[in-house]
N, C-alpha and C positions, 0 to 999 in steps of 0.2 A: 616299371614301377609306377603305380598310381598314387599320387600324394594329394590329399584333400586338405585345403586350408580353410577352416571355418572362420567366420567373422572377418573375411578377407577385405571387406569394404572399409574397415577401420584403418587407422594409421599404422598400427603394428602389423596387421595382416598384409597390407600393401608392401611394407618393407620385406616381409617374409617371402612374398611372391618374387620380388626383385632379387632377393638373395638366392633363392632356389635357381632362378634363371642364370645368375652370375656363376653359380656352381656347376653349370652345364646340364642341369636337369632339362630334358626336352619339354618344350612348352605344352605339347599335347599330353604329357603325363602329369600335368599339374591341373588340379581342379580348384578354382577360386569360388568359394560359396559365401553368399551373404544376402541380406534382404534387398538392398538397393543395387541390383546388378548393373544398372546403368553407370554406376561409378567405376565399374571394372572394364569399361569398353576399351580402354587403352591396352589392357592386358589381353582382352579377347582378340584385338587386332594383331597381337604378337603370337597368337596361336594357343593361348591358355584357355582351357575349358572353363566356362563361366556358368554357374548354376544357381538358381534362386533357392535360398534356404533360410528358414526362420527357426531358431531354437525352440520356439513354442509350438511349432507345427511338426509333429512326429512324421507325417507322410513326406514332407519336404526333406527332412533329415534323412530318412531311409532311402529316398530316391537319390539324394546327393552322394551318400556313402556306398551306393551300389558299385561293386567292383573295386572299392578302395583297398589298398594294401597298407598305407600309412595315413594317419590322420593327425592334424594339429588342431586340438580343441583350444581355441583362444577364449578365455573366460568371458562370459557375457558381461554386459555393462549395466544391467538392470538389477541393482542391489535389492535383495529380498526375493527375487525370482530365479536366481542363478542356479541353485541346487537342482530344482526340477528341470530347468533347461539343459543343464549338463547331463543329468540322468538320461534325458531323451537321446543325446548324442552317444553316451556310453552304451546304452542298450542297443542302439542301431549298429554301433561298431561291433558289439558282441554277436549280434545276429548275422552280420556280414562276415565275421571271422577275420577282421583286420589283424595284421601281424604286429602293429604298433600304434598306440595312441599316445601322443605327447600332449600334456596339459600345462597351460601357463598358470601356475599357482602363485603364491606370494612368498617372499623370502622368510626363511625360518618358520614356516607354517606350523611345524610341530611344537614350537616352543613359544611363539608370540602370543600375547594376550590382546592384541589389537582386534577391535570389533570387525574391522574390514576383512580379517582373516577367517572369520567364522564359516563363510560359505566355501572358501577354499579348503578348509579342513574337512568340511562335509563332503566335498567333491573328491578329495583324496581318499576318504573312507569308502566312497562308492566305487572308486577305481580298484581299491584293494580287494573288495568283495565281489567284483564283477567277473573275474576270470579273463579279462582282456589284458594282453601284454601292454604295459604302459611305462612311460618315463615322465618324471616330474621336472618341469622347468620352473623353479621357484624364483620368479623375477623380483628384483628389488624395485625401488622407486625409479621413475623416469626423470632424467634431468629436465625434460620438457615440463614436468609438473611445476617447475620454478621459472624456466626461461620463457614459457608462454605467457607468464604473468608480468613480464618485464615492464610493459608500458604502464600498467597500474602501479607497480612498485615504484617506478620513477616519479609518477604523478604524486604519490604519497610521500616520497622521500624516505620511506621506511618499509621494512618487512615486519609483519606481525605473526606471532605463532606461540606455541606452547611447548616447543621442543627443548627449551633450556640450553644446556651446553652439549646435548646429545648430537651424535654424528650419524649421517646416513650414507650408505654406499650406493649412490645413484649412478646410473649410466644412461646413455641415449637409447631411444627406441630402436634405432638401427642396429645397435650392439646386440640387444636382446633378439632382434629378428635374425641376425646372422647366426647367433647361437642356436636358435630353433632350426634353422635351415641345416646347420651342421649335424644336428642330431637326427633330423629326418632322413638324411642321405647316408648316415653311418650304420654299420652293423652292430649287433650286440648291445643295443640300448635298453632293452626291456629290463625293468627293475631298478634302473638308475635314478638317482635323485641329484639334481644339480642346483646348488645354491648360487644364484647369479647376482652379482653386484659390481659396481665400479671399482677400479683399482685403488682409488684414494677417497676415503670417507671425508666428509666435511660437515661442519656445523652451520647453523643458520647465520651465525656471525661471520663465518668464512664466506658464505654466499653473499652477504651484504658487502663485504670487503671486495669480493671479485666484481660485483656490479659497480661499485664505486670506481674501481681501477679501470674497468672497461669503458665506462661512460663519462668519467671525469665529474660525476655528480655524487655528492655524499649521500650514501644510503646507510641507515642504521637498522639494527635488529631490535625490535621491542618484544621481549618475552612477557607473555600474559598468562594469568590463570586460565584454565581451559574454558571456564564459563564466560569470561570476558572475550576470549578469542571467538567463541561461538557467536557472541553478540556482534563482533566486528564483521564476521562472515555473513551473518543474516542481514546486517546493515547494508551490505553491497549486493544483496539479492540472492545469496546462496540459500537454498531451502533448508529449513531448520534441521531436519533429520540428517541431511548430508553434512551440514556444518558440524554437527556433533560427531560424525564419523571422522571428519578431517581433524578436529581438535583431538579426538581420541588417538588418531594416528600420530599426531605430533607428540603426544604423551608416550607413545610407543617408541618414537625416535629418542626421546629423553632417556628411556630405559635401555636403549641399545638394541631394540627389536629389529631394526633395519640395517644393522651392521653385518656385512658379509666379508669374510676374509679368506674364502676358499681358493680364490683365483680361478674358479671354474669358467667364468665368463671370458676372461682373457685367453685361457687355453682353448676354449671352443672356437673363438673367432680368430685365433692366431695372431693377435696384435694387442697392444694396449687398449684399454677401453677409452672412450671419449672422456676427456677431463672436464671438470667444472669450468676451468678457464676457457677452454675451447668452446664449450657450449654457450657461455655467457657472451664471449666476444662475438660469436656468430649471431646470436640473437640481437645484440646491440647494433651490429652492422646492418642488420636488415630491418631494424625498428623504424 
């Protein structure tokens, strides 16, 4: 079996490579593809095939997918360009006759009104019309979206957002990576849709409380109108367009758009998902 992992230089991609190796997939049957292949030298030393690939370069995509049986299309990071980039991979997969293409979409893609979901919806539509056998991995939020901001949160003594009392079913990147690996090595996956999220949903007030407990420092949650939250984000250097997407995503959380109760993630990885408390304590210990 030849498994290609696109976007392998990113954090999720690296976790997927590790998960495939842990599942016993021979290193020589794994292709790690990305723009900065030097970041994959440690996997190359372990026998993983490393190939340069840029979503915007159709020739590099076609060359990377040559001989591929299964492909993990990790969604691109360039908002506004992702649909065309994903189309390039889908078309190459069709030309190569891959037996399965797994795509990392967003939770509740078919019902959410979040702006961030627009390109995922468009990609899912491309897949449905492509004739390529595919499986959707609708990933929820990463716990790291919050824990990686811990230093700034502690410096401010508060979390800001527009999520109200809404809850999010977040899980760790490594959880989603192991789910992807499980699907890539399993049979009978074409046509399946997995709604993936953490076992226990939490609100931003819950997050603030967990941070307070883990660090011994009082952290509160300040809920703001979306316009004010955009101003807070741009004030700390977040580009305006992205700040608006983040604020809109918080409004999605308030509506329940990122709530996932299927248990799909837990079943795929064969264990409970990483809890908020675990993630916060780990981040606090390494801060």
